[in-house]
C-alpha positions as CSV (number, residue, x, y, z in Angstrom):
1,X,54.3,-28.3,-43.8
2,X,57.0,-26.9,-41.9
3,X,59.7,-29.5,-39.9
4,X,57.9,-28.9,-36.9
5,X,54.5,-29.5,-38.0
6,X,56.0,-32.7,-39.5
7,X,57.4,-33.9,-36.6
8,X,54.4,-33.2,-34.5
9,X,52.3,-34.9,-36.8
10,X,54.7,-37.8,-36.6
11,X,54.4,-38.0,-32.6
12,X,50.7,-37.9,-32.9
13,X,50.4,-40.7,-35.1
14,X,52.7,-42.8,-32.8
15,X,50.1,-41.5,-30.1
16,X,52.9,-39.7,-28.1
17,X,50.2,-37.4,-27.1
18,X,48.0,-40.0,-25.5
19,X,50.0,-42.1,-23.5
20,X,46.9,-43.9,-21.8
21,X,47.8,-46.9,-24.0
22,X,51.3,-47.5,-23.2
23,X,50.5,-47.0,-19.7
24,X,47.8,-49.5,-19.8
25,X,50.9,-51.6,-21.5
26,X,53.2,-51.0,-18.9
27,X,51.3,-52.1,-15.8
28,X,51.1,-55.2,-16.8
29,X,54.6,-55.7,-17.9
30,X,55.7,-54.5,-14.7
31,X,53.8,-56.6,-13.0
32,X,55.5,-59.5,-14.7
33,X,58.7,-58.5,-13.9
34,X,58.6,-57.8,-10.5
35,X,56.8,-61.4,-9.9
36,X,59.3,-63.1,-12.3
37,X,62.2,-61.7,-10.5
38,X,60.7,-61.8,-6.8
39,X,61.2,-58.5,-6.4
40,X,63.5,-55.6,-8.1
41,X,63.6,-56.7,-11.4
42,X,67.2,-57.0,-13.2
43,X,67.8,-53.1,-14.4
44,X,69.1,-53.9,-17.5
45,X,65.6,-56.0,-18.4
46,X,63.5,-53.4,-16.7
47,X,65.0,-50.4,-18.7
48,X,64.6,-52.7,-22.1
49,X,61.1,-53.3,-21.2
50,X,60.1,-49.8,-20.3
51,X,61.5,-48.6,-23.8
52,X,59.9,-51.2,-25.2
53,X,56.7,-50.9,-24.3
54,X,56.7,-47.3,-25.5
55,X,58.4,-47.9,-29.0
56,X,56.2,-50.9,-29.3
57,X,53.1,-49.1,-28.4
58,X,53.7,-46.9,-31.0
59,X,54.5,-49.6,-33.7
60,X,50.9,-50.5,-33.0
61,X,49.2,-47.3,-33.3
62,X,50.8,-46.8,-36.6
63,X,50.0,-49.9,-38.4
64,X,46.0,-49.5,-36.9
65,X,46.4,-45.8,-38.5
66,X,47.5,-47.7,-41.5
67,X,44.9,-50.4,-41.9
68,X,41.9,-47.7,-40.8
69,X,43.4,-44.8,-43.2
70,X,40.0,-44.9,-45.0
71,X,37.8,-45.5,-42.5
72,X,38.9,-42.8,-39.5
73,X,37.8,-40.1,-41.6
74,X,34.6,-41.0,-41.5
75,X,34.5,-41.6,-37.6
76,X,34.3,-38.4,-35.2
77,X,36.9,-39.5,-32.8
78,X,39.7,-40.2,-35.0
79,X,38.8,-38.1,-38.4
80,X,42.0,-35.9,-37.2
81,X,44.3,-38.4,-37.1
82,X,47.5,-37.9,-39.2
83,X,47.4,-40.6,-41.5
84,X,43.4,-39.7,-42.4
85,X,43.5,-36.0,-42.3
86,X,46.6,-36.1,-45.0
87,X,49.2,-34.8,-42.5
88,X,51.3,-38.0,-43.2
89,X,51.5,-39.7,-46.0
90,X,51.2,-43.9,-46.3
91,X,54.9,-44.4,-47.2
92,X,56.0,-42.0,-44.0
93,X,53.9,-44.0,-41.7
94,X,55.7,-47.2,-43.3
95,X,58.9,-45.8,-42.8
96,X,58.2,-44.8,-39.4
97,X,56.7,-48.0,-38.4
98,X,59.7,-49.9,-39.9
99,X,62.3,-47.4,-38.0
100,X,60.3,-48.3,-34.5
101,X,60.2,-51.8,-35.2
102,X,64.2,-52.2,-35.6
103,X,64.8,-50.0,-32.7
104,X,62.3,-52.7,-30.7
105,X,63.8,-55.4,-32.3
106,X,67.7,-54.2,-31.5
107,X,66.4,-53.8,-28.1
108,X,65.1,-57.6,-27.6
109,X,68.3,-58.8,-28.9
110,X,70.0,-57.8,-25.9
111,X,68.6,-60.3,-23.8
112,X,68.3,-63.8,-24.2
113,X,67.4,-66.6,-27.3
114,X,64.0,-67.0,-25.8
115,X,63.3,-63.7,-25.6
116,X,64.1,-63.2,-29.0
117,X,61.6,-65.8,-30.4
118,X,59.0,-64.6,-28.4
119,X,59.3,-61.2,-30.0
120,X,58.8,-62.8,-33.6
121,X,55.4,-63.7,-32.6
122,X,54.7,-60.4,-31.0
123,X,55.6,-58.1,-34.0
124,X,53.4,-60.4,-35.9
125,X,50.5,-60.3,-33.9
126,X,50.8,-56.5,-33.4
127,X,50.5,-56.4,-37.6
128,X,47.6,-58.9,-37.8
129,X,45.4,-57.0,-35.2
130,X,44.2,-53.8,-36.6
131,X,42.9,-56.1,-39.7
132,X,40.8,-58.5,-37.5
133,X,38.5,-55.4,-37.5
134,X,37.2,-56.2,-40.8
135,X,36.7,-60.3,-40.3
136,X,35.9,-60.9,-36.6
137,X,33.5,-59.1,-34.1
138,X,35.7,-60.1,-31.3
139,X,39.2,-57.7,-32.5
140,X,39.1,-56.8,-28.5
141,X,40.0,-60.9,-28.1
142,X,42.9,-60.5,-30.2
143,X,43.8,-57.3,-29.0
144,X,44.2,-58.7,-25.5
145,X,46.6,-61.5,-26.5
146,X,48.9,-58.4,-28.3
147,X,48.6,-56.6,-25.1
148,X,49.6,-59.4,-23.0
149,X,52.3,-60.8,-25.0
150,X,54.8,-58.7,-23.3
151,X,54.2,-61.0,-19.9
152,X,55.7,-64.1,-21.2
153,X,58.8,-62.0,-22.6
154,X,59.1,-60.6,-19.3
155,X,59.2,-64.1,-17.5
156,X,61.4,-65.1,-20.6
157,X,63.9,-62.1,-20.0
158,X,64.2,-62.6,-16.1
159,X,63.8,-66.2,-15.5
160,X,64.5,-67.8,-19.0
161,X,61.6,-69.5,-18.7
162,X,57.8,-69.0,-18.9
163,X,56.3,-70.9,-15.5
164,X,52.6,-71.5,-15.2
165,X,52.2,-68.3,-13.1
166,X,53.1,-66.3,-15.9
167,X,49.9,-67.8,-17.8
168,X,47.5,-66.7,-15.0
169,X,48.9,-63.3,-15.4
170,X,48.6,-63.6,-18.9
171,X,44.6,-64.6,-18.1
172,X,44.2,-62.1,-16.2
173,X,45.6,-59.4,-18.4
174,X,43.7,-61.0,-21.5
175,X,40.4,-60.7,-19.7
176,X,40.6,-56.9,-18.4
177,X,42.0,-55.9,-22.3
178,X,38.9,-57.2,-23.1
179,X,36.8,-55.7,-20.9
180,X,38.3,-52.0,-21.0
181,X,38.7,-51.8,-24.6
182,X,35.2,-53.1,-24.9
183,X,34.1,-49.8,-23.1
184,X,36.2,-47.9,-25.4
185,X,34.6,-49.4,-28.2
186,X,31.0,-48.4,-26.9
187,X,32.2,-44.9,-27.8
188,X,32.7,-45.8,-31.4
189,X,29.7,-47.9,-31.5
190,X,27.5,-45.7,-33.6
191,X,30.2,-44.6,-36.0
192,X,31.4,-48.4,-36.5
193,X,28.2,-49.2,-37.4
194,X,28.0,-47.3,-40.0
195,X,31.3,-47.8,-41.8
196,X,31.4,-51.3,-41.2
197,X,34.2,-51.7,-38.5
198,X,33.3,-54.7,-36.1
199,X,33.7,-54.9,-32.3
200,X,32.5,-56.7,-29.4
201,X,30.6,-53.3,-28.1
202,X,28.5,-54.3,-31.7
203,X,28.9,-58.4,-30.9
204,X,27.4,-57.9,-27.1
205,X,24.8,-55.4,-28.2
206,X,22.2,-55.1,-25.1
207,X,24.4,-57.5,-22.8
208,X,27.7,-55.2,-23.0
209,X,27.7,-54.3,-19.8
210,X,26.8,-57.7,-18.2
211,X,29.7,-59.2,-20.2
212,X,32.3,-56.5,-19.5
213,X,31.2,-57.3,-15.9
214,X,32.0,-61.2,-16.5
215,X,35.0,-60.4,-18.4
216,X,36.1,-58.0,-15.0
217,X,35.3,-60.8,-12.8
218,X,37.2,-63.4,-14.6
219,X,40.4,-60.8,-14.6
220,X,40.2,-60.5,-11.3
221,X,40.5,-64.1,-10.9
222,X,43.2,-64.7,-12.6
223,X,45.1,-62.1,-11.1
224,X,44.8,-63.6,-7.5
225,X,45.7,-66.9,-8.5
226,X,48.5,-65.5,-10.3
227,X,49.3,-63.5,-6.7
228,X,48.8,-67.2,-5.1
229,X,51.0,-68.9,-7.3
230,X,53.7,-66.4,-6.1
231,X,52.8,-66.1,-2.4
232,X,51.8,-62.3,-2.5
233,X,50.2,-61.3,0.9
234,X,48.2,-58.7,2.8
235,X,49.1,-55.5,0.6
236,X,48.8,-57.4,-2.8
237,X,45.3,-58.4,-1.3
238,X,44.6,-54.8,-0.8
239,X,45.3,-54.0,-4.1
240,X,43.0,-56.4,-5.6
241,X,40.2,-55.2,-3.2
242,X,41.0,-51.8,-4.8
243,X,40.6,-53.1,-8.5
244,X,37.3,-54.6,-7.5
245,X,36.4,-50.6,-6.6
246,X,37.8,-49.5,-9.7
247,X,35.6,-52.1,-11.7
248,X,32.5,-50.8,-9.9
249,X,32.7,-47.3,-10.9
250,X,33.3,-48.0,-14.0
251,X,30.3,-50.1,-14.5
252,X,28.3,-47.2,-12.8
253,X,30.2,-44.8,-15.8
254,X,29.0,-47.6,-18.5
255,X,25.4,-47.7,-17.4
256,X,24.0,-45.2,-19.8
257,X,26.4,-46.6,-22.5
258,X,26.9,-42.5,-23.1
259,X,30.3,-41.7,-25.1
260,X,31.5,-39.5,-22.8
261,X,31.4,-41.6,-19.8
262,X,32.4,-44.8,-21.4
263,X,35.7,-42.9,-22.5
264,X,36.0,-42.2,-18.6
265,X,35.4,-45.6,-17.4
266,X,38.0,-46.7,-20.3
267,X,40.6,-44.2,-19.2
268,X,40.2,-45.3,-15.4
269,X,41.2,-48.5,-16.2
270,X,44.8,-46.5,-16.2
271,X,44.8,-45.8,-12.7
272,X,42.8,-49.6,-11.7
273,X,46.4,-50.9,-13.5
274,X,48.6,-48.2,-11.5
275,X,47.2,-49.5,-8.0
276,X,47.7,-52.9,-8.8
277,X,51.0,-52.7,-10.0
278,X,52.1,-50.3,-6.8
279,X,50.0,-52.7,-4.4
280,X,52.6,-56.1,-5.9
281,X,55.9,-53.9,-5.8
282,X,54.8,-52.6,-2.4
283,X,54.0,-56.1,-1.0
284,X,57.4,-57.4,-1.7
285,X,59.0,-54.6,0.3
286,X,56.6,-55.2,3.4
């Protein structure tokens, strides 16, 4: 394999070719920074967190593929991943994970001690998550914690503390993550049943759409509470209404539980998150 091919395999292992996960991680993180700052966050903090989101998402993908390396070859959507296909060795993947993890930790060291302390919890959660699919039917609920951990870290970086308002946003993102990652799990449900991977899509069974809807409603309520805690106004309220529209559209897409529309519903959450973040930012400007 040429150097160019190897670098391409590394980039695909880190999912640099599929930025959807980075965006889904980025929007709530940016919302937390804006809410904590009451508008424009500190530029240094903003840059560190944007880079940190990209790096930590890559770390999460690498450790996920390491954990699933013997199973991914049996799943249609994942059988071409670099570890499953043999393009990248286990040793190479672990080295890349450590290098990126050290880079992320170096970024955190530029911030205050509370953020550093929270970062240890974050990396532990990131490492544990992929293995939860072996022993619990609720890995999406654990992922919701992992995916939301940047929120208290963002508040800590901007304010030096984590107020109650942060936990409303944390709860909102946790519920939202469970909802959209269950949509994602619906794509692989048949394959997961064959190889023994657990998920909320399997756990919820025929009630999957209804329970996803409940998580969407809970996320909506917590986003509203986060906005009220920060005394947000009309523009953010319009963003909330748009978020409802996205949720209804996603419910339509998953109605027949077909793979392609379920994947489309999952991807649509990027636009929902972006719209809510833009509305929040605009609300501070107007």
